[in-house]
FINU-155165 format. One record per residue (C-alpha): residue number from 1; residue in three letters; x, y negated, z. Coordinates in nm, 3 decimals. Example, Ala and Ser with C-alpha at 12.3 -4.5 7.8 and 13.67 -1.06 7.14 Angstrom:
1  ala  1.230  0.450  0.780;
2  ser  1.367  0.106  0.714;
//
This chain:
1  met  13.074  -11.676  8.302;
2  ser  13.106  -12.007  8.115;
3  asp  13.269  -12.349  8.121;
4  pro  13.017  -12.593  8.281;
5  val  13.158  -12.884  8.081;
6  thr  13.185  -12.739  7.729;
7  tyr  12.917  -12.466  7.773;
8  glu  13.163  -12.218  7.614;
9  ile  13.129  -11.856  7.722;
10  val  13.436  -11.709  7.891;
11  tyr  13.318  -11.362  7.993;
12  met  13.020  -11.124  7.973;
13  asn  13.002  -10.782  8.135;
14  lys  12.956  -10.467  7.934;
15  leu  12.580  -10.436  7.995;
16  leu  12.509  -10.787  7.866;
17  arg  12.742  -10.741  7.568;
18  glu  12.566  -10.421  7.469;
19  ser  12.222  -10.576  7.523;
20  leu  12.310  -10.862  7.288;
21  gly  12.481  -10.635  7.034;
22  tyr  12.840  -10.753  7.076;
23  glu  13.123  -10.501  7.048;
24  glu  13.428  -10.725  7.093;
25  glu  13.506  -11.032  7.303;
26  lys  13.604  -11.241  7.001;
27  glu  13.243  -11.223  6.881;
28  tyr  13.116  -11.437  7.169;
29  val  13.411  -11.595  7.359;
30  gly  13.419  -11.969  7.290;
31  arg  13.061  -11.985  7.163;
32  lys  12.799  -12.196  7.343;
33  cys  12.606  -12.018  7.617;
34  tyr  12.274  -12.175  7.515;
35  glu  12.328  -12.048  7.158;
36  val  12.420  -11.690  7.252;
37  leu  12.192  -11.634  7.553;
38  gln  11.885  -11.843  7.466;
39  gly  11.901  -11.884  7.090;
40  tyr  11.902  -12.266  7.117;
41  asn  12.113  -12.519  6.923;
42  gln  12.151  -12.756  7.218;
43  pro  12.186  -12.727  7.598;
44  cys  11.882  -12.584  7.775;
45  ser  11.645  -12.836  7.928;
46  phe  11.634  -12.620  8.241;
47  cys  12.016  -12.589  8.273;
48  thr  12.125  -12.584  8.639;
49  asn  12.480  -12.711  8.578;
50  pro  12.417  -13.064  8.718;
51  val  12.308  -12.932  9.059;
52  leu  12.555  -12.645  9.106;
53  glu  12.818  -12.651  9.382;
54  pro  13.101  -12.408  9.462;
55  gly  13.004  -12.158  9.730;
56  lys  12.629  -12.225  9.699;
57  phe  12.380  -12.030  9.489;
58  ile  12.069  -12.144  9.311;
59  ser  11.810  -11.869  9.253;
60  trp  11.540  -11.884  8.988;
61  thr  11.348  -11.662  8.748;
62  his  11.335  -11.689  8.372;
63  lys  11.204  -11.489  8.077;
64  asn  11.484  -11.467  7.825;
65  pro  11.359  -11.521  7.466;
66  val  11.648  -11.325  7.311;
67  leu  11.605  -11.010  7.523;
68  asn  11.232  -11.065  7.593;
69  lys  11.273  -10.973  7.959;
70  arg  11.221  -11.146  8.293;
71  phe  11.533  -11.194  8.504;
72  met  11.608  -11.302  8.856;
73  ile  11.902  -11.541  8.809;
74  lys  12.162  -11.665  9.057;
75  asp  12.399  -11.946  8.957;
76  thr  12.704  -12.097  9.126;
77  leu  13.040  -12.260  9.049;
78  met  13.372  -12.088  9.115;
79  asp  13.724  -12.231  9.110;
80  tyr  13.988  -11.993  8.974;
81  leu  14.346  -12.071  8.869;
82  asp  14.290  -12.449  8.871;
83  his  13.976  -12.430  8.655;
84  arg  13.606  -12.442  8.741;
85  tyr  13.362  -12.188  8.597;
86  arg  12.986  -12.140  8.602;
87  val  12.897  -11.790  8.724;
88  glu  12.553  -11.650  8.645;
89  ile  12.412  -11.320  8.764;
90  ala  12.091  -11.190  8.608;
91  ile  11.889  -10.894  8.736;
92  asp  11.618  -10.737  8.522;
93  val  11.305  -10.771  8.737;
94  asp  11.099  -10.571  8.485;
95  ser  11.313  -10.258  8.529;
96  glu  11.161  -9.939  8.660;
97  val  11.334  -9.950  8.997;
98  val  11.202  -10.301  9.060;
99  cys  10.847  -10.214  8.966;
100  asn  10.848  -9.908  9.189;
101  thr  10.982  -10.089  9.495;
102  ser  10.744  -10.349  9.622;
103  tyr  10.988  -10.537  9.838;
104  tyr  11.291  -10.499  9.610;
105  tyr  11.281  -10.846  9.459;
106  ala  11.285  -11.047  9.782;
107  arg  11.510  -10.808  9.973;
108  ser  11.771  -10.764  9.698;
109  glu  11.790  -11.139  9.639;
110  ser  11.861  -11.201  10.006;
111  ile  12.121  -10.924  10.026;
112  leu  12.298  -11.027  9.707;
113  asn  12.305  -11.390  9.817;
114  asp  12.460  -11.295  10.151;
115  cys  12.720  -11.070  9.984;
116  leu  12.827  -11.345  9.747;
117  gln  12.852  -11.588  10.034;
118  gln  13.099  -11.345  10.195;
119  ile  13.301  -11.330  9.873;
120  phe  13.323  -11.703  9.811;
121  ser  13.362  -11.817  10.172;
122  thr  13.743  -11.790  10.161;
123  thr  14.034  -11.792  9.918;
124  asp  14.187  -11.485  10.085;
125  pro  14.087  -11.182  9.872;
126  glu  14.182  -10.929  10.142;
127  trp  13.953  -11.100  10.392;
128  ser  13.669  -11.119  10.137;
129  leu  13.695  -10.751  10.049;
130  asn  13.678  -10.644  10.411;
131  lys  13.389  -10.884  10.486;
132  val  13.184  -10.754  10.192;
133  leu  13.233  -10.393  10.301;
134  ser  13.136  -10.485  10.655;
135  tyr  12.822  -10.661  10.538;
136  ile  12.716  -10.373  10.311;
137  gly  12.785  -10.115  10.581;
138  lys  12.583  -10.298  10.846;
139  thr  12.298  -10.404  10.616;
140  phe  12.232  -10.053  10.483;
141  phe  12.306  -9.878  10.815;
142  cys  12.594  -9.678  10.662;
143  asp  12.856  -9.469  10.834;
144  arg  13.125  -9.598  10.599;
145  ala  13.169  -9.847  10.315;
146  tyr  13.491  -9.824  10.116;
147  ile  13.694  -9.893  9.804;
148  phe  13.913  -9.638  9.627;
149  glu  14.177  -9.743  9.375;
150  phe  14.326  -9.515  9.110;
151  gly  14.696  -9.464  9.039;
152  asp  14.844  -9.255  8.760;
153  arg  14.724  -8.921  8.896;
154  phe  14.585  -8.992  9.241;
155  ala  14.320  -9.202  9.415;
156  asn  14.376  -9.393  9.738;
157  asn  14.127  -9.527  9.990;
158  thr  14.257  -9.886  10.013;
159  tyr  13.974  -10.059  10.204;
160  glu  13.730  -9.922  10.458;
161  trp  13.461  -10.028  10.703;
162  cys  13.330  -9.781  10.962;
163  ala  13.041  -9.786  11.205;
164  ser  13.146  -9.790  11.569;
165  asn  13.065  -9.420  11.620;
166  val  13.239  -9.299  11.302;
167  ser  13.601  -9.188  11.274;
168  pro  13.803  -9.377  11.008;
169  gln  13.902  -9.170  10.705;
170  lys  14.124  -9.421  10.523;
171  asp  14.459  -9.280  10.638;
172  ile  14.351  -8.928  10.551;
173  leu  14.216  -9.012  10.205;
174  gln  14.545  -9.103  10.040;
175  asn  14.688  -8.947  9.723;
176  val  14.366  -8.757  9.654;
177  pro  14.404  -8.572  9.317;
178  phe  14.182  -8.684  9.031;
179  thr  14.057  -8.327  9.000;
180  ser  13.861  -8.391  9.320;
181  phe  13.657  -8.653  9.134;
182  asp  13.605  -8.479  8.798;
183  trp  13.227  -8.501  8.816;
184  trp  13.241  -8.861  8.936;
185  leu  13.487  -8.969  8.668;
186  asp  13.262  -8.840  8.391;
187  leu  12.979  -9.057  8.524;
188  phe  13.209  -9.351  8.586;
189  gln  13.329  -9.346  8.227;
190  glu  12.965  -9.392  8.126;
191  asn  12.947  -9.689  8.365;
192  asp  12.699  -9.497  8.578;
193  ile  12.641  -9.471  8.952;
194  val  12.707  -9.150  9.150;
195  thr  12.412  -9.081  9.380;
196  ile  12.397  -8.784  9.618;
197  gln  12.059  -8.772  9.792;
198  asp  12.140  -8.448  9.975;
199  leu  12.493  -8.304  9.987;
200  glu  12.363  -7.946  10.007;
201  glu  12.216  -7.983  9.657;
202  ile  12.566  -7.997  9.499;
203  arg  12.717  -7.717  9.705;
204  thr  12.729  -7.463  9.423;
205  lys  12.734  -7.699  9.124;
206  his  13.026  -7.912  9.248;
207  pro  13.207  -7.706  9.515;
208  thr  13.527  -7.918  9.512;
209  val  13.337  -8.240  9.586;
210  tyr  13.131  -8.059  9.848;
211  ala  13.446  -7.928  10.018;
212  ile  13.586  -8.281  10.047;
213  leu  13.268  -8.452  10.167;
214  lys  13.134  -8.189  10.409;
215  pro  13.417  -8.218  10.669;
216  gln  13.351  -8.594  10.675;
217  asn  12.992  -8.533  10.789;
218  ile  12.854  -8.689  10.471;
219  ser  12.497  -8.602  10.380;
220  arg  12.417  -8.892  10.143;
221  leu  12.646  -9.100  9.921;
222  ile  12.633  -9.371  9.653;
223  ala  12.939  -9.488  9.456;
224  gly  12.985  -9.714  9.155;
225  pro  13.287  -9.754  8.923;
226  ile  13.522  -10.053  8.927;
227  ser  13.649  -10.123  8.575;
228  ile  13.901  -10.367  8.428;
229  glu  13.893  -10.422  8.051;
230  gly  13.698  -10.100  8.001;
231  lys  13.929  -9.885  8.214;
232  val  13.801  -9.737  8.539;
233  val  14.048  -9.840  8.812;
234  gly  13.855  -9.727  9.118;
235  phe  13.513  -9.717  9.281;
236  leu  13.304  -9.881  9.553;
237  gly  13.098  -9.650  9.772;
238  val  12.897  -9.597  10.090;
239  asp  12.840  -9.288  10.307;
240  asn  12.512  -9.196  10.477;
241  pro  12.313  -9.515  10.411;
242  ser  11.957  -9.541  10.543;
243  glu  11.727  -9.320  10.334;
244  asp  11.471  -9.602  10.313;
245  met  11.724  -9.831  10.145;
246  met  11.883  -9.592  9.896;
247  thr  11.703  -9.751  9.600;
248  leu  11.849  -10.093  9.683;
249  ile  12.215  -9.992  9.695;
250  gly  12.281  -9.869  9.341;
251  pro  12.174  -10.190  9.161;
252  leu  12.357  -10.399  9.420;
253  leu  12.682  -10.207  9.364;
254  lys  12.647  -10.260  8.989;
255  val  12.649  -10.636  9.046;
256  leu  12.907  -10.650  9.324;
257  arg  13.170  -10.443  9.145;
258  tyr  13.237  -10.727  8.900;
259  phe  13.322  -10.954  9.191;
260  ile  13.528  -10.678  9.349;
261  val  13.734  -10.669  9.029;
262  ala  13.792  -11.044  9.054;
263  leu  13.904  -11.008  9.417;
264  leu  14.140  -10.721  9.337;
265  arg  14.292  -10.919  9.051;
266  arg  14.336  -11.222  9.271;
267  arg  14.497  -11.002  9.538;
268  asp  14.740  -10.856  9.285;
269  leu  14.824  -11.204  9.154;
270  leu  14.894  -11.335  9.505;
271  asn  15.108  -11.029  9.581;
272  his  15.302  -11.087  9.260;
273  leu  15.355  -11.454  9.345;
274  asn  15.462  -11.355  9.697;
275  thr  15.712  -11.110  9.549;
276  leu  15.855  -11.381  9.325;
277  ser  15.872  -11.626  9.616;
278  phe  16.030  -11.398  9.874;
279  his  16.218  -11.128  9.681;
280  asp  16.528  -11.122  9.465;
281  pro  16.415  -11.004  9.118;
282  leu  16.740  -10.815  9.049;
283  thr  16.770  -10.601  9.361;
284  gly  16.429  -10.624  9.523;
285  ala  16.594  -10.748  9.842;
286  tyr  16.441  -11.036  10.034;
287  asn  16.575  -11.377  9.928;
288  arg  16.684  -11.690  10.117;
289  asn  16.327  -11.823  10.132;
290  ala  16.213  -11.504  10.301;
291  met  16.504  -11.511  10.546;
292  phe  16.414  -11.853  10.683;
293  glu  16.044  -11.769  10.682;
294  his  16.111  -11.450  10.880;
295  ser  16.352  -11.628  11.114;
296  lys  16.053  -11.791  11.287;
297  lys  15.984  -11.454  11.453;
298  leu  16.337  -11.413  11.590;
299  gln  16.278  -11.627  11.899;
300  asn  16.059  -11.359  12.057;
301  leu  16.335  -11.096  12.043;
302  asn  16.569  -10.981  12.319;
303  cys  16.870  -10.980  12.088;
304  val  16.965  -11.044  11.727;
305  gly  17.249  -10.906  11.515;
306  ile  17.374  -11.049  11.186;
307  val  17.585  -10.872  10.923;
308  tyr  17.715  -11.105  10.653;
309  cys  17.853  -10.945  10.335;
310  asp  18.027  -11.074  10.024;
311  ile  18.088  -10.869  9.710;
312  thr  18.458  -10.878  9.626;
313  gly  18.547  -10.953  9.264;
314  leu  18.198  -11.025  9.132;
315  lys  18.307  -11.329  8.930;
316  gln  18.598  -11.138  8.781;
317  thr  18.357  -10.860  8.682;
318  asn  18.124  -11.112  8.517;
319  asp  18.412  -11.280  8.335;
320  thr  18.585  -10.965  8.211;
321  leu  18.305  -10.711  8.169;
322  gly  18.001  -10.934  8.128;
323  his  17.705  -11.028  8.344;
324  ser  17.532  -10.696  8.282;
325  ala  17.821  -10.522  8.458;
326  gly  17.803  -10.787  8.729;
327  asp  17.433  -10.718  8.780;
328  gln  17.507  -10.348  8.811;
329  leu  17.772  -10.425  9.073;
330  ile  17.526  -10.639  9.272;
331  gln  17.263  -10.364  9.259;
332  tyr  17.520  -10.101  9.359;
333  cys  17.637  -10.302  9.660;
334  phe  17.281  -10.369  9.772;
335  asp  17.211  -9.996  9.758;
336  val  17.519  -9.940  9.976;
337  leu  17.383  -10.183  10.236;
338  arg  17.031  -10.042  10.220;
339  asn  17.148  -9.682  10.258;
340  thr  17.407  -9.754  10.527;
341  leu  17.243  -10.011  10.755;
342  asp  16.944  -9.915  10.966;
343  thr  16.733  -10.226  10.906;
344  pro  16.472  -10.326  10.647;
345  trp  16.569  -10.694  10.678;
346  ile  16.834  -10.732  10.408;
347  tyr  16.849  -11.062  10.219;
348  arg  17.037  -11.169  9.909;
349  ile  17.115  -11.534  9.987;
350  gly  17.357  -11.608  9.703;
351  gly  17.509  -11.464  9.390;
352  asp  17.743  -11.229  9.579;
353  glu  17.621  -11.274  9.938;
354  phe  17.392  -11.061  10.151;
355  val  17.273  -11.098  10.509;
356  ala  17.130  -10.811  10.713;
357  ile  16.939  -10.894  11.032;
358  phe  16.900  -10.646  11.317;
359  arg  16.609  -10.709  11.552;
360  asp  16.627  -10.599  11.916;
361  met  16.926  -10.368  11.862;
362  glu  17.166  -10.357  12.157;
363  asn  17.526  -10.460  12.101;
364  asp  17.678  -10.111  12.113;
365  ala  17.430  -9.975  11.859;
366  phe  17.477  -10.284  11.643;
367  leu  17.856  -10.248  11.641;
368  ala  17.814  -9.882  11.548;
369  gln  17.616  -9.997  11.243;
370  val  17.891  -10.241  11.149;
371  lys  18.158  -9.973  11.190;
372  ser  17.960  -9.730  10.977;
373  leu  17.941  -9.987  10.696;
374  gln  18.311  -10.074  10.725;
375  glu  18.411  -9.708  10.707;
376  tyr  18.193  -9.653  10.402;
377  val  18.336  -9.957  10.226;
378  cys  18.694  -9.845  10.294;
379  gln  18.627  -9.521  10.106;
380  asp  18.415  -9.672  9.829;
381  lys  18.524  -9.773  9.479;
382  his  18.389  -10.128  9.527;
383  his  18.484  -10.354  9.810;
384  ile  18.241  -10.555  10.023;
385  ala  18.382  -10.804  10.274;
386  val  18.197  -10.766  10.604;
387  gly  18.142  -11.012  10.888;
388  tyr  17.910  -10.988  11.186;
389  ala  17.772  -11.168  11.492;
390  trp  17.541  -11.068  11.777;
391  ser  17.356  -11.261  12.045;
392  asp  17.120  -11.195  12.334;
393  lys  17.086  -11.559  12.435;
394  pro  16.777  -11.726  12.284;
395  pro  16.688  -11.961  12.131;
396  tyr  16.868  -11.809  11.834;
397  asp  17.026  -12.037  11.577;
398  leu  17.029  -11.830  11.259;
399  glu  17.259  -12.071  11.075;
400  asn  17.509  -12.062  11.361;
401  leu  17.505  -11.680  11.377;
402  ile  17.560  -11.660  11.002;
403  ser  17.847  -11.909  11.034;
404  gln  18.012  -11.690  11.300;
405  ala  17.972  -11.382  11.082;
406  asp  18.098  -11.580  10.782;
407  lys  18.432  -11.651  10.951;
408  ile  18.488  -11.283  11.024;
409  met  18.385  -11.193  10.671;
410  tyr  18.642  -11.429  10.517;
411  gln  18.914  -11.288  10.739;
412  asn  18.812  -10.940  10.625;
413  lys  18.840  -11.054  10.263;
414  arg  19.186  -11.207  10.321;
415  asp  19.303  -10.886  10.487;
416  tyr  19.175  -10.688  10.189;
417  tyr  19.360  -10.905  9.938;
418  ala  19.675  -10.893  10.151;
419  ala  19.665  -10.514  10.173;
420  asn  19.595  -10.458  9.805;
421  his  19.830  -10.721  9.658;
422  arg  20.132  -10.664  9.885;
423  val  20.459  -10.548  9.717;
424  pro  20.680  -10.314  9.921;
425  gly  20.992  -10.487  10.055;
426  ile  20.847  -10.837  10.024;
427  asp  20.685  -11.011  10.319;
428  arg  20.509  -11.321  10.192;
429  arg  20.483  -11.468  10.537;
430  lys  20.860  -11.503  10.594;
431  pro  21.127  -11.657  10.371;
432  glu  21.401  -11.422  10.253;
433  pro  21.760  -11.477  10.374;
434  asn  21.958  -11.747  10.197;
435  thr  21.641  -11.911  10.069;
436  pro  21.716  -12.275  9.992;
437  ala  21.570  -12.520  10.239;
438  gln  21.232  -12.653  10.138;
439  ser  21.182  -13.011  10.042;
440  asp  21.118  -13.254  10.322;
441  ser  20.819  -13.400  10.138;
442  ile  20.489  -13.491  10.300;
443  phe  20.326  -13.194  10.122;
444  his  20.571  -12.939  10.267;
445  his  20.545  -13.099  10.608;
446  phe  20.168  -13.065  10.587;
447  leu  20.196  -12.696  10.493;
448  gln  20.435  -12.627  10.780;
449  thr  20.221  -12.794  11.045;
450  thr  19.871  -12.689  10.941;
451  tyr  19.689  -12.363  10.875;
452  his  19.668  -12.275  10.506;
453  asp  19.624  -11.972  10.286;
454  thr  19.822  -12.019  9.965;
455  glu  19.694  -11.697  9.813;
456  leu  19.333  -11.788  9.870;
457  leu  19.396  -12.129  9.711;
458  phe  19.561  -11.969  9.409;
459  gln  19.283  -11.713  9.374;
460  ser  19.012  -11.977  9.396;
461  ile  19.177  -12.177  9.117;
462  ser  19.232  -11.879  8.889;
463  gln  18.882  -11.734  8.940;
464  gln  18.723  -12.050  8.807;
465  asn  18.884  -11.994  8.467;
466  ser  18.779  -11.716  8.232;
467  thr  19.003  -11.822  7.941;
468  ala  19.321  -11.936  8.121;
469  tyr  19.589  -11.741  8.307;
470  phe  19.796  -11.867  8.601;
471  tyr  20.135  -11.763  8.733;
472  phe  20.425  -11.907  8.927;
473  gly  20.759  -11.769  9.039;
474  asp  21.133  -11.785  9.096;
475  leu  21.336  -11.823  8.772;
476  gln  21.665  -11.728  8.942;
477  lys  21.522  -11.403  9.080;
478  asp  21.315  -11.347  8.766;
479  leu  21.008  -11.273  8.983;
480  phe  20.659  -11.410  8.923;
481  tyr  20.315  -11.390  9.088;
482  ile  20.033  -11.371  8.833;
483  ser  19.657  -11.427  8.867;
484  asp  19.421  -11.131  8.894;
485  asn  19.260  -11.189  8.554;
486  met  19.605  -11.194  8.392;
487  arg  19.707  -10.876  8.574;
488  asp  19.392  -10.688  8.473;
489  glu  19.360  -10.806  8.113;
490  phe  19.728  -10.743  8.028;
491  gly  19.741  -10.410  8.210;
492  phe  20.003  -10.495  8.478;
493  gln  20.026  -10.261  8.774;
494  ser  20.081  -10.540  9.026;
495  asn  20.049  -10.916  9.070;
496  ile  20.431  -10.925  9.103;
497  val  20.607  -10.901  8.765;
498  lys  20.938  -10.985  8.599;
499  ser  20.974  -11.233  8.314;
500  gln  21.066  -10.965  8.058;
501  thr  20.714  -10.825  8.087;
502  leu  20.541  -11.163  8.044;
//
């Protein structure tokens, strides 16, 4: 693979590196392709760069003066991560398998060309992987074509194509121990192909492999390793291909596996970008982007329930204990929601706010979920204010449902503060006897004739300050109300204190 503008080499596979005598990438990366591959000091007169197009292949033959071999060559252009690359595939047409198979050259060229067309016909790696397996399976008259990927200790069948008369095995072949592939792995480490011409021939020599393959009605098999940076990460294989075409499959898999690696890497990159776009990095919950993307599917539901939650005291935790403690509180509260609510659709839509969406859950069952969360919160060491809304009347307005739940949530938070900050014998809603008449100012008139929450106003002012403390009170009664941060940092037992303690 090279840059078509600068002619600088970007990548060579292991076989080419070894053929040219290179051990490390730094020995050839950045050097001119015509210098390394042809031994020239200027671009080749037969270079195909000017006529190449993405998605189209040019096939030609050439005897390489450096390796002194004839190759069938296929060239194309590929766009990857906002950059264009020249991709060249060379097959040794002087090799033994080619010489012994009269129709190999023409047939393999056609098959390889068609496979690559499947790979480059879309930007969706999942679609490309499935199309390639389908093409291989149908072309070689296989029962199955598949890809296995390796984890730390197990292998998983992640992609599969099956003939119409063959039972799928993908769901069964999950978490297969590496010990089941011991023989294969030894060959894979040598970059070799596993070929089983007749399953009965390995019955005694490799009984574990035989025991796995026999129940699947496999009599013939070919598999080739998939490697990334020298590490085997999986394999590409086919079951029961046509006997007449066995000699074609091995060399084809050797070429295709490099493109399979590119597709798997592109898939992983897209999945990572999707995770960043639709998930909260701290908790792993869905984020606001995901919520509005998923909301498009709500209109087809019979009913929708919304639980709106706000973590109480998060800012105070950040200010007094640090943001690390705040992050732990956020994660803790998310775990509470995830373990208590029976829905996978939980979204972190703000610093201390979460929304849980219930799809097609009837009102009684939904309210039972809300009650379960409320009961848990009442007994827990951390408080979460909870609001909720439910509707069975489409079209559903998600913003409106959240707004309804938001009002209930704020009332729940006010009730919590009232219950936890109340001092016995003092009712803040009623003036005490003999209290002097309030001023007849416009401000007092406004307070008397409109809804207001003095405590919430005071708390909102004090919570915005991490270095200042607020208090107000009655000098004659020697009684003061102090802000939460002042209460906590000075060790007071209550928000109500006397002046001697200040």
